[in-house]
Each structure stands twice: as structure tokens, then as C-alpha cells.
N, C-alpha and C positions, 0 to 999 in steps of 0.2 A: 285758684285763678284759672279761669277758662280762657283758652286760647282761641283765637279766631281762625277759622278754617278757611283757607283761600282756595276757591274753586276757579278753574280757568274759565274765561268768558268765551262762549261759543258764538261765533257770528251766525246770525240767522239769515238764510237766503230764502227768497221767496220762490216757491215752486210754481211752475207754469201750469195753469189749469187746462190748457189746451193740449190734447194728445198729439203726439208726433204724427206728422202726415205719413201715411202708408200708401205707397203707390201699388195698388193691387191690380193685377191683370184681370180682365173679365173671366169669371169662373166658367169653365167649359163643363157642361153637364154630360154625364155618361150617356144620357138619352139623345144627345146631339150627334153621337158617333154613328157611322154607317153600320148597317147590320153585318154580323159576322157571316163567313161563308158556310156552306153546307159541308159535311164531312161524312165519310164512310165509317160506320160503327160496327160492321161485320168483318169477317176475314177478307171477303172480296164481294164485289157486286158486278153484274154484267150490264154493260151499256147495250141497249137494244134499239133497233130501227123504228119500232112502234111501241106503244104502251101495252105490251103483251109479253108474257113469258115465252110464247111460242114464236115470236118474231126473230129476225136475224140478229145474231150477236155482232156488235161492232167493236167491242173492246171490253176491258176489265179494269175496275178501279179497286185498289187494295185499301185495307184499314188505314184510317187517319188521312187519306187523300182528300184534299179540299178542292171544291169546285163551286161554280155559280149555277143558280137555277133560273131559267127563263120563264117557265110556266109549269102549271100542274094540271093533271087530269086524273081525277079519282085518287088512287094511292100511288100514282106514278108522277115523276118529276122529269122535265126536259132539261138536260144539263149541257153545259159547254165545258169541256176539260181544257183549260188554257195551256196546260203543259204539252198536250198532244194535238189539240185542235179538234178532237172527236166530239161530235154533237149527237145526242140521242137520249133515249128514255131509260130511267133507272127506277127500280121499285123503291117507293118511299119507306118500305118496311126496314130497309138496311141502311138508310141514311137519315141524317137529321141536321138541323142548323145548330151550330155552336151558339151558346148563349153567353151574354155578358151580364154579370150581376152589378147593379148600380146601388151603391151604398151612400148616396148623397143624403 
């Protein structure tokens, strides 16, 4: 004699085909960010009154110091050191702009 096997009845629910609404903020691209500042990549660099190694020294910036560049002339950059207020020329050989890698 074969017995009847009773299985529980599962209620079927209908799944919604529409995905849940996601409120995403507008994606900010890495490229929309302002440029990074320049920094000293040598032990030290001298700030000069003119774009020449023979001009008057106005101050010194040390490794990793960050500053803004207003203009360039050949291999020299005219900087403003916001921490001291000193403005002058620095050899571009010893400084460079930090870069941002965009991985979007």
C-alpha cells in the first residue's frame, strides 16, 4: 500500500519587476577637483627675487612644503608661500605639482 505524501502548500507571492528606487547623488568626477598644490621634492630650495640663481635670496622652502604657483618662466616658477607671505622665484628643478590619479 502506497501512502500519500503530504507536502506543505507554499503561498506564491508575486515579485515586483520594478527595481527599488535608488536616490544616487550626482557622481563627482576626480577630474572636477581643483589641481593639487606644488611641493618641494628636494631637501630645500631657495626663493629668489628674480628667475636666476644669482639673484637675491628671499627665503627657503623645505622638503614637502606646499605652495601655489602664479606663473612660469623657463624652468623657474613664481610662487606665493601662504604660510610666510613670501613671493618669489623658485627653480622648477626642485619642485613639482602633486598629482591625483583618477580611477573612474
